Structure formats: C-alpha cells, structure tokens
C-alpha positions as CSV (number, residue, x, y, z in Angstrom):
1,M,-49.2,48.9,-154.0
2,E,-49.6,45.5,-152.3
3,V,-51.4,42.7,-154.2
4,I,-52.3,39.2,-153.2
5,V,-52.6,36.7,-156.0
6,L,-54.7,33.6,-155.2
7,A,-52.5,31.0,-157.1
8,G,-53.5,27.8,-155.4
9,G,-56.4,26.8,-157.6
10,L,-56.9,23.0,-158.4
11,G,-58.2,23.5,-161.8
12,T,-60.5,20.6,-161.4
13,R,-62.7,21.5,-164.4
14,L,-59.6,21.8,-166.6
15,R,-58.5,18.3,-166.0
16,S,-59.6,17.2,-169.5
17,V,-57.2,19.7,-171.1
18,I,-54.3,20.1,-168.5
19,H,-52.8,17.7,-166.1
20,D,-50.6,18.0,-163.0
21,I,-50.5,21.8,-163.4
22,P,-51.9,24.5,-161.0
23,K,-54.6,26.4,-162.8
24,C,-52.6,29.7,-162.8
25,M,-49.8,27.9,-164.6
26,A,-52.0,26.6,-167.4
27,P,-50.2,27.5,-170.7
28,V,-51.8,30.2,-172.7
29,A,-50.2,30.8,-176.1
30,G,-46.9,29.3,-174.9
31,K,-46.8,31.2,-171.6
32,P,-48.4,30.5,-168.1
33,F,-51.7,32.3,-167.5
34,L,-49.9,33.8,-164.5
35,H,-47.6,35.7,-167.0
36,Y,-50.5,37.8,-168.2
37,L,-51.6,38.6,-164.7
38,L,-48.2,39.8,-163.8
39,E,-47.7,41.8,-166.9
40,W,-50.9,43.7,-165.9
41,L,-49.9,44.2,-162.3
42,T,-46.4,45.4,-163.4
43,A,-48.1,48.0,-165.6
44,E,-50.4,49.0,-162.6
45,G,-47.3,49.7,-160.5
46,A,-47.5,46.9,-157.9
47,S,-44.7,47.1,-155.5
48,H,-45.2,44.0,-153.4
49,V,-47.0,40.9,-154.6
50,V,-47.8,37.9,-152.2
51,F,-48.7,34.7,-153.9
52,S,-51.0,32.5,-151.9
53,V,-50.0,29.0,-153.0
54,G,-50.9,25.4,-152.1
55,Y,-51.6,22.8,-154.8
56,L,-48.5,22.0,-156.7
57,R,-46.9,25.2,-155.3
58,E,-43.5,24.2,-156.5
59,Q,-44.3,25.0,-160.0
60,V,-45.5,28.4,-159.2
61,M,-42.6,29.2,-157.0
62,E,-40.1,27.9,-159.5
63,Y,-41.6,30.1,-162.2
64,I,-41.7,33.3,-160.0
65,N,-38.2,32.7,-158.6
66,G,-36.8,32.0,-162.1
67,H,-37.7,35.5,-163.3
68,S,-36.8,39.0,-162.3
69,W,-39.7,41.2,-161.2
70,P,-40.1,44.9,-160.6
71,F,-41.8,44.2,-157.3
72,Q,-41.0,42.4,-154.0
73,V,-42.2,38.8,-153.9
74,D,-43.5,36.7,-150.9
75,F,-45.1,33.3,-150.7
76,A,-47.9,32.5,-148.4
77,V,-47.8,28.7,-148.3
78,E,-50.9,26.5,-147.5
79,T,-49.6,23.3,-146.2
80,E,-53.3,22.1,-146.3
81,P,-56.2,23.6,-148.1
82,L,-57.5,26.7,-146.4
83,G,-60.3,27.8,-148.8
84,T,-60.2,31.2,-150.4
85,G,-60.7,32.9,-147.1
86,G,-58.1,31.1,-145.2
87,G,-55.7,31.7,-148.1
88,I,-56.3,35.5,-148.1
89,R,-56.0,35.7,-144.3
90,L,-52.6,33.9,-144.4
91,A,-51.4,36.1,-147.2
92,L,-52.4,39.3,-145.3
93,N,-49.8,38.4,-142.7
94,Y,-47.2,39.4,-145.3
95,C,-48.8,42.7,-146.1
96,H,-48.2,46.0,-144.4
97,E,-50.2,48.6,-146.2
98,D,-53.6,50.1,-145.3
99,Q,-55.0,48.9,-148.6
100,V,-54.3,45.5,-150.2
101,F,-55.6,44.2,-153.6
102,V,-56.6,40.6,-154.1
103,V,-56.8,39.0,-157.6
104,N,-57.9,35.6,-158.6
105,G,-55.1,33.6,-160.2
106,D,-57.5,32.1,-162.9
107,T,-59.4,35.3,-164.0
108,F,-58.1,38.2,-166.0
109,F,-59.8,41.5,-165.4
110,P,-57.3,44.3,-166.0
111,V,-59.1,47.2,-164.3
112,H,-57.1,50.3,-163.3
113,L,-56.4,49.5,-159.7
114,A,-55.9,53.2,-158.7
115,D,-59.4,54.0,-159.7
116,I,-61.1,51.4,-157.3
117,P,-62.5,53.3,-154.3
118,S,-62.2,52.1,-150.7
119,P,-64.9,53.8,-148.5
120,Q,-65.8,50.4,-146.9
121,P,-63.7,47.4,-145.8
122,I,-64.1,45.7,-149.1
123,T,-64.6,46.9,-152.7
124,L,-65.4,44.5,-155.5
125,A,-64.7,45.1,-159.2
126,L,-67.7,44.1,-161.1
127,K,-68.0,43.3,-164.8
128,P,-71.2,43.9,-166.7
129,M,-72.1,40.8,-168.7
130,K,-74.9,39.7,-171.1
131,D,-76.5,36.4,-171.6
132,F,-74.7,34.3,-168.9
133,D,-75.4,31.4,-166.7
134,R,-71.9,30.5,-165.5
135,Y,-71.7,33.1,-162.8
136,G,-74.1,34.4,-160.1
137,A,-75.2,37.9,-160.6
138,V,-74.3,40.6,-158.1
139,S,-77.0,43.0,-157.0
140,V,-76.1,46.6,-156.1
141,L,-77.9,49.7,-154.8
142,P,-76.9,53.4,-154.6
143,G,-75.2,54.1,-151.2
144,E,-75.5,57.4,-149.2
145,T,-71.9,58.3,-150.0
146,G,-72.5,58.0,-153.7
147,H,-70.9,54.7,-154.1
148,L,-72.6,51.5,-155.2
149,L,-73.4,49.2,-152.3
150,V,-73.4,45.4,-152.8
151,N,-76.6,44.1,-151.3
152,A,-76.9,40.5,-152.6
153,F,-75.0,37.7,-154.4
154,E,-77.5,35.7,-156.4
155,E,-77.2,32.0,-157.2
156,K,-76.1,30.9,-160.7
157,R,-78.9,31.1,-163.2
158,H,-79.4,32.4,-166.7
159,C,-79.4,36.2,-166.8
160,E,-80.1,38.4,-169.9
161,E,-77.7,40.9,-168.3
162,G,-76.2,41.8,-165.1
163,L,-73.0,42.4,-163.0
164,I,-70.7,39.5,-162.0
165,N,-67.8,39.4,-159.5
166,G,-64.6,40.0,-161.6
167,G,-62.3,38.5,-159.1
168,V,-60.6,41.7,-158.2
169,Y,-60.9,43.0,-154.6
170,L,-59.7,46.0,-152.7
171,L,-59.4,45.2,-148.9
172,R,-58.8,47.5,-145.9
173,P,-57.1,45.0,-143.5
174,T,-57.5,47.2,-140.4
175,A,-61.3,47.5,-141.0
176,L,-61.6,43.8,-141.7
177,D,-61.6,41.3,-138.8
178,L,-61.0,37.7,-140.1
179,S,-59.7,36.4,-136.7
180,T,-62.9,34.9,-135.6
181,L,-63.5,32.7,-138.6
182,P,-62.4,29.0,-138.8
183,E,-59.1,27.9,-140.1
184,R,-60.6,27.0,-143.5
185,F,-63.4,29.1,-144.9
186,S,-64.8,30.6,-148.1
187,F,-64.1,34.3,-148.6
188,E,-67.1,34.6,-150.9
189,K,-69.6,33.0,-148.4
190,E,-68.3,34.0,-145.0
191,V,-66.9,37.5,-145.8
192,L,-68.5,39.0,-149.0
193,E,-72.0,37.7,-148.5
194,V,-72.0,38.5,-144.7
195,G,-70.4,41.9,-145.4
196,A,-72.9,42.8,-148.0
197,A,-75.7,42.1,-145.6
198,V,-74.4,44.9,-143.3
199,Q,-73.5,47.2,-146.1
200,Q,-69.7,46.8,-145.7
201,V,-69.1,45.9,-149.4
202,V,-69.1,48.5,-152.2
203,A,-68.7,48.0,-155.9
204,S,-66.6,49.4,-158.7
205,V,-68.0,48.7,-162.2
206,S,-65.7,48.4,-165.2
207,E,-66.2,47.4,-168.8
208,K,-62.6,46.2,-169.1
209,Y,-61.8,42.9,-170.9
210,F,-62.6,39.9,-168.7
211,I,-61.9,36.2,-169.0
212,D,-62.0,33.3,-166.6
213,I,-60.0,30.2,-167.7
214,G,-61.9,27.8,-165.2
215,V,-63.7,25.8,-168.0
216,P,-62.2,24.2,-171.1
217,E,-64.2,26.5,-173.5
218,D,-62.9,29.8,-172.0
219,Y,-59.4,28.3,-171.5
220,E,-59.4,27.7,-175.3
221,R,-60.7,31.2,-176.0
222,A,-57.9,32.7,-173.9
223,Q,-55.3,31.1,-176.2
224,R,-56.2,33.7,-178.8
225,E,-57.7,36.6,-176.8
226,L,-55.0,37.2,-174.2
227,P,-52.1,37.6,-176.6
228,E,-54.4,39.9,-178.7
229,W,-55.2,42.0,-175.5
230,M,-51.5,42.3,-174.8
231,A,-50.8,43.5,-178.3
232,V,-53.5,46.1,-178.1
233,A,-52.3,47.2,-174.6
234,K,-48.8,47.6,-175.7
235,A,-49.8,49.6,-178.9
236,S,-52.3,51.8,-176.9
237,K,-49.5,52.7,-174.4
238,A,-47.4,54.0,-177.3
239,V,-50.3,55.9,-178.8
240,L,-51.1,57.6,-175.5
241,A,-47.4,58.6,-175.2
242,S,-47.5,60.3,-178.6
243,E,-47.4,64.0,-178.8
244,A,-49.6,64.1,-181.9
245,D,-53.1,65.6,-182.0
246,T,-54.3,63.5,-184.9
247,L,-54.5,59.6,-184.9
248,F,-54.7,57.7,-188.1
249,L,-55.5,53.9,-187.8
250,D,-55.8,50.9,-189.9
251,R,-58.9,48.7,-189.4
252,D,-58.4,45.0,-189.9
253,G,-55.8,43.6,-187.4
254,V,-56.0,46.9,-185.4
255,V,-59.6,47.6,-184.6
256,N,-61.0,44.2,-185.5
257,R,-59.7,40.6,-185.9
258,L,-58.4,39.6,-189.4
259,I,-60.1,36.9,-191.3
260,P,-57.2,35.2,-193.0
261,G,-57.6,35.0,-196.7
262,D,-60.9,36.8,-196.7
263,Y,-62.7,40.0,-195.9
264,V,-65.2,41.0,-193.1
265,R,-68.3,41.1,-195.2
266,T,-71.0,41.3,-192.5
267,P,-71.4,42.8,-189.0
268,E,-71.5,39.4,-187.6
269,Q,-68.1,38.7,-188.8
270,F,-66.7,41.9,-187.3
271,V,-65.0,40.9,-184.0
272,F,-63.3,43.8,-182.0
273,L,-59.9,42.9,-180.6
274,P,-59.9,42.5,-176.9
275,G,-59.4,45.8,-175.2
276,V,-59.6,48.0,-178.3
277,L,-63.1,49.5,-177.4
278,Q,-61.7,50.7,-174.1
279,A,-58.5,51.9,-175.8
280,L,-60.6,53.9,-178.3
281,A,-62.4,55.6,-175.4
282,Q,-59.0,56.7,-174.1
283,W,-57.8,57.9,-177.5
284,A,-60.9,59.9,-177.9
285,L,-60.0,61.9,-174.9
286,K,-56.4,62.5,-176.1
287,F,-56.8,63.2,-179.9
288,R,-58.4,66.1,-181.7
289,R,-59.1,63.9,-184.7
290,I,-59.2,60.2,-185.3
291,V,-59.2,59.0,-188.8
292,L,-59.7,55.4,-190.0
293,V,-57.9,54.6,-193.3
294,T,-58.6,51.1,-194.6
295,N,-58.0,49.3,-198.0
296,Q,-61.2,47.3,-198.7
297,R,-60.4,45.6,-202.0
298,G,-63.1,43.1,-201.5
299,V,-65.6,45.6,-202.9
300,G,-63.5,46.2,-205.9
301,R,-63.1,42.5,-206.6
302,G,-66.9,42.0,-206.4
303,L,-66.8,39.9,-203.2
304,M,-68.9,42.3,-201.3
305,T,-70.8,45.5,-202.0
306,D,-70.5,49.2,-200.9
307,A,-73.7,48.6,-198.9
308,D,-72.2,45.6,-197.2
309,L,-69.2,47.7,-196.2
310,A,-71.5,50.5,-195.0
311,R,-73.4,48.0,-192.7
312,V,-70.2,46.7,-191.3
313,H,-68.9,50.3,-190.5
314,A,-72.3,51.3,-189.0
315,H,-72.2,48.4,-186.7
316,M,-68.5,49.3,-185.8
317,M,-69.4,52.9,-185.1
318,A,-72.4,52.1,-182.9
319,R,-70.3,49.8,-180.7
320,I,-67.5,52.5,-180.5
321,L,-69.8,55.2,-179.5
322,E,-71.5,53.0,-176.9
323,A,-68.2,52.4,-175.3
324,G,-67.3,56.1,-175.1
325,G,-65.0,56.2,-178.1
326,R,-65.2,58.0,-181.4
327,I,-63.9,57.9,-185.0
328,D,-64.2,61.3,-186.8
329,L,-63.7,60.1,-190.4
330,I,-63.7,56.7,-192.2
331,L,-61.8,56.6,-195.5
332,T,-61.7,53.5,-197.6
333,C,-60.1,52.6,-200.9
334,T,-62.1,49.9,-202.6
335,A,-60.2,49.9,-205.8
336,A,-58.6,46.5,-206.9
337,D,-55.7,48.4,-208.7
338,E,-52.7,48.2,-206.5
339,K,-51.4,51.5,-208.0
340,N,-54.5,53.5,-207.1
341,P,-53.1,56.7,-205.4
342,R,-55.7,56.3,-202.6
343,R,-54.7,52.8,-201.8
344,K,-52.2,52.2,-199.0
345,P,-49.2,52.3,-199.1
346,Q,-49.9,55.4,-201.3
347,P,-50.7,58.5,-199.1
348,G,-53.8,59.5,-201.0
349,M,-56.2,58.9,-198.1
350,F,-54.0,61.2,-195.9
351,Y,-54.3,64.0,-198.4
352,E,-58.0,63.5,-198.5
353,A,-58.2,63.8,-194.7
354,Q,-56.3,67.0,-194.9
355,E,-58.8,68.4,-197.4
356,L,-61.6,67.7,-195.1
357,F,-59.7,68.7,-191.9
358,P,-57.2,71.5,-192.9
359,E,-55.7,71.5,-189.4
360,I,-54.2,68.1,-189.9
361,R,-50.4,68.2,-190.4
362,P,-47.9,65.3,-190.8
363,Q,-45.8,66.6,-187.8
364,G,-48.9,66.5,-185.6
365,S,-50.1,63.0,-186.6
366,V,-49.3,59.5,-185.9
367,M,-50.3,56.3,-187.6
368,L,-51.3,53.0,-185.9
369,G,-51.2,49.9,-188.0
370,D,-50.2,46.3,-188.2
371,S,-48.6,45.8,-191.6
372,P,-45.7,47.0,-193.8
373,S,-48.3,48.7,-196.0
374,D,-49.4,50.8,-193.0
375,A,-45.9,51.7,-192.2
376,A,-45.2,52.7,-195.8
377,F,-48.4,54.8,-195.8
378,A,-47.1,56.6,-192.7
379,R,-43.7,57.3,-194.2
380,A,-45.2,58.6,-197.5
381,A,-47.4,61.0,-195.5
382,G,-44.5,62.0,-193.3
383,M,-45.7,61.0,-189.9
384,P,-44.5,58.5,-187.2
385,F,-45.7,55.0,-187.2
386,I,-46.7,52.7,-184.3
387,L,-46.9,48.9,-184.9
388,L,-49.6,46.9,-183.4
389,E,-47.7,43.6,-183.4
390,A,-49.4,40.4,-184.4
391,P,-50.1,38.3,-181.3
392,E,-47.7,35.6,-182.3
393,A,-44.8,38.3,-182.4
394,V,-45.7,39.5,-178.8
395,S,-42.9,38.6,-176.4
C-alpha cells in the first residue's frame, strides 16, 4: 500500500496560534499532528509513504528521520511551490504500485483504505456533514457500475447537510495523465473538477471521524478530540480481538465524555467520544450481547431524576442505532450508598444481566472500562478487563 502525504501546507490561517511550523507539524496534545496521521496509516498497513514537502521541510524530514516506521519512507521535495497538483505529480515519481492513496497533511479522516473502490482513475472519500459553511459541498449521482459518481464541486456556502471532500484520495496513476498540466497547478481545480465533468471521479462515503486543523477553532478542538480518538481506537482493537461473545461496557469516559466533578444530566451534555459510534457498529457485528453497566449516583444524591437519566439514555440509544450499533441492555445503579451490591465495583449488575440473559457466562464475557472501579467489577464477575486509557495516558 503506497500513500502520499501532502505535508507542505503553509498554515496561513493558523499563524495566530502557531509560528514557523509547517501545518502538519502543528502540536496536538504534545505531539505533531502528523503523528496521528502516521498512527492511522500504520494501522492501515501502509508499506511505502512518500511525503510531499516544501515549506519548512527540514522540520518534517527531521521528525520522520528521527523515528522508526514500519514502512518505507521517501521525500518528494518542492524547491518552489508547485500547488497541490504539482506536489502530487512530483510524489508519484516515487510510487510504483497500480493504486496510490493521497492524504492531506492537515486533515484527519481515518477511513478504512482497503474499502475504497477504484473503478475510475480517481476515488474521493467523502464525509457527510451537517450545518457547515467552511467547505464546498460535493454533488454525487448513481453511476452505471453501482458506484457513486462525483458530478460537481460546489462553492462554499452554508449547507444544512451534504457531502464534503475528506482529503483522502485513491489514484490509479496509469489511468491519470498529469503530464500536460503546467508545472504548478491545483489538483482540486485542474484534476478533480475536470475529471468529474467527464465522469472519471467516483465517491466513497464514510461516517468516520473527521477534523481539519486549518483554522484556529478546529485546531483547538483537535487538542482534545484526537487523543480521545486514539484511545477509543486502541481499546476497540483490543475489544475486537477478544474471543468473548458478550461485551460489558461502562458509560462515562467510555461511550461519552466525562464531565469532571459533575454528571451528564441532559441530552445536550452527552458528547460521544470521537470514533465510539463507529466502534459500536463494529462491536454490534461481533458480540451476541452488549450490556452497558453504569453507576449514576447523581440520581441518588438528588442532583438529577430518573426521568432525566431516561432522557439521556434515549438520546444515546437513538444515536447508536442511527450509526448501526446497538446496546441490548442498560443497567444502572443510582444508589448513593457505596456498599450497595449493585454498585460497581460490586458485581451485582453482572448477576442481574445473567438473570435476564442466562446464556451470559464470565468466561465468555469481557468488560471495557476506564477506571479502577470498572476493573474491580470485572474481577469480581470473573471476566477479563480492557482499559480505555484516559487521553493524557495515551502514548
């Protein structure tokens, strides 16, 4: 699998928050943004990565050369700006496969690369989005081969919902002639828009997590979300490797973001961790039963009501079902008493799940949690435990 990473972005709109750093090297939670891209490409099985570099390229090259990677590395160096098209064309000189992926160095859209089809010279990975004006929408039509054809790239305007270019492309170099284009050109304008007009661009739509750090607001958002996504991805990999047929999972800090020192009291406060909806859809295919076990002492303390909790869980379940996942049973312990037998770390909720689903056995179950209480609950029930590490603990 060959991948070109466009790592020469100037980061002009980020100048107010970063200085003298190429955009792909902008620090996110103590690591370069490029770190997260390469973690994803490593997990996808990339064997050869070509970095298209220009602006402040020494920083990118020093970072790459200072680490060991499980793939071959090359640098396509722009001695003067060539535009996105010129940068891709230069990088293609280092590629040898029939299919080459291209990813933007300032966007993170961790689609499963092997699932992207290539019936035409170019395939775009598109992200469904709601209420946006920062991106131009991409218009698609059904093609004769059953694939979605890209037929237009719209100008930026406010859209209630639509598809946007996710910054991940699959190219077939032998079917793509870039030799007649000028030395410097825009891949988006001169290749994608022209190719769409003659039905040579197809689309692959994915609901995967997406973020573009090109503006300060989203760069700030990435500081929290990217480490969270990494933590979810690492935990999900361990969950999918389990031989269990029943998954128990905690809620706060596993499904949704914790509110330090408080409780999630309303649906508006319930924020899914990045990537967890997609993970739940995968878990739904693997596990016979998925059981949510959560301590919600806020009810017992009078800070919220049972009805409040029910509304939160109704909102959670609707979103999970919409994303293709499922939870078969939600068990809560609202008691304020630490010694209540149903309250984690006590195993009462595990035994309650067994009563409702007699096929559940400790040796066929696994628990996913984020706290010592969750780990102790798993031990008390006799099942293995998988830790979803807090983002600050992710290496």
